[in-house]
Residue, then its C-alpha position, 0 to 999 in steps of 0.5 A: m340857829s338861835l340860842l334857844e334852839d341850840r340843843r347842846l346849850l340847852v343840855r348844858i343849862a339843864q345839867l347845871y340846873y337839874e343835876q348839879g343844883a346850880n341856881q339860875s343866876d350862877i348859870a347866867k354868869e357862867i353861860g354869859v347871858s341874863r338870868s331871864l334867858i336862863s328861865k326861857y332856856l329851861s322852859k325850851a328844854r322841857e318843850m323839846g323833850i330834853v328834860e322830863i319831870i316825873i313825879h314818882d308818887e306810886v309808893i307814897h300815893p298809889f292811887s293818883q293815876l286812878e284818881r286823875e282818870i276818874e276826874r277826867l272821865y266825869g269832870l270832877k274837881e277832885v277824887i280821893c281814893v283810900p285802900t279797899v279793906g273790910n267793909e267797916s274798915s274802908k268806911a272808917r278810912i273814907g270817913a277819915a279822908a272826908g274829914q281831912y278834905l273838909l279841914r282843907v277846904i273849910k273857911d270862916g264864914q261858910t255855911i256847910g250842909v250835911s246829909s246823914g249816914t254811917t260813913l259821915d258818922e265816921m267822918v265826925k269821929s275822925i275830925a281832929t284839929n287845933f283850928y276852930y271856925r266860930s263863924v262857920t255854920f253847919v246845917p242839916l240837908v235831910g230829916g231824921l228820926g225813924d227807928e234807927k240809932v241816932d248817930f248817923h242822923s243829920n242833926y247828930i252829925v252837924s252838932k258833933l261837927a260844930e262841937s269839934l270845930q267850935a262852930n255854929y249849927k242848926l237843927l232840922h226838927a222833922p222826920v226824913m219821911v212822912d205818911s203822904k204827899e199832902a203831909k209833906e206839903i204841910v210839914i215843909q210849909q212850917s216856917s221853922i222847916q222853911n228857914i232851915f232849908e233856905l239856909a241849906s240851899r245857900s250852903d257853900i259846901a255840902i257833904v253828902g252820902i250816896g246810897g244804893i237801891p231802896q232795898h239796901s237803904t238803912m233809912v228805907k228799912s227803918y221805915f218799912g222794916r220787913k214790909i219793904r218787899e211789899n213796897n216794891d214800886f222802886n221802878d227806876s231807882i238805882g240809889d239815893i243822894c240826900y234820900n232823894f232816889i235817882d235814876e241812872n241819869g241822876n234825875v229824881s226817880s218815880y219812886s213814891w218815896n220821893e213824894k214823901v221825903i223831907s230833904l233838900p231837893i236835888e235841884k237845890l243841891k245842884e246849886i251849891p258850889m261844892v258838893i262832896g260825895v262820900a261813898a263806897g261799895l260795889e252795891k253803890v257803884k250804879a248810884i255813884k255813876a248816876s250822881l256823877k252823870g247827873k253832875l250832882i257832886d263835884v268831889l268824890i271820896t271813895d275806895e280803890l275797888t269802887a273807883m276801879s268799877l267807876l271806870q268800867 
């Protein structure tokens, strides 16, 4: 039997290292072998189950197992969960988590595309840092205007992010929706609009909200108002991402809104290296699942109740 298979010796070395806090050099002297062998013994002790390393994070971060399960199920780079509280409180927590994550991954020289929404507005409010990114550029992914207040519009969000981080930003001077498919073709052919979407398509990171069915969409209600029930050609739409309505597989739906929306196309969104989806709420679960199924996002920031529903 080789020394590496001597269980008594492995237990002795493991006790010295993990229980008594001895370093590998001192253990090597006591056992009478080289330091490099001690490292092999410790690895062998773990392989044989003599040593188990358990990270007790349930109190510090109770959602880690839930996050890992969703990551494995949907093939995501990362999932971040916050506690579920009241609707507005959860939105603020999710926005704050999105802000922290952005500060973790952002790098100088990057272009960051941003959609719109009230949760992203909460992200803007939460951003606080002493580090500045003067060579970063924020760019809108969707049009704006409409009858709703401007603080969740993409132009507002990119300008406030740039202000907080002393970065650069571009504005998209276009509505999120025009009157017809023909009007959309005219608008997106304008050089100023083309330049913005060309820059947006080259984003290193995109931060996007995920919306529920058209009947629940703030922007759709802004344009249709009480007439939304009359415009009931929702067909296979179960939610939206960047105001492109999608079906249950994450493909562009047949809803006529999509023919008139001024937004970065979904196929371009897929080409962005890291897309961070920020959304929560049981009314959005189907839309979030569709976004995950269609591989439209790489990172998900949500709350506990929504995350648990994604596993059902």
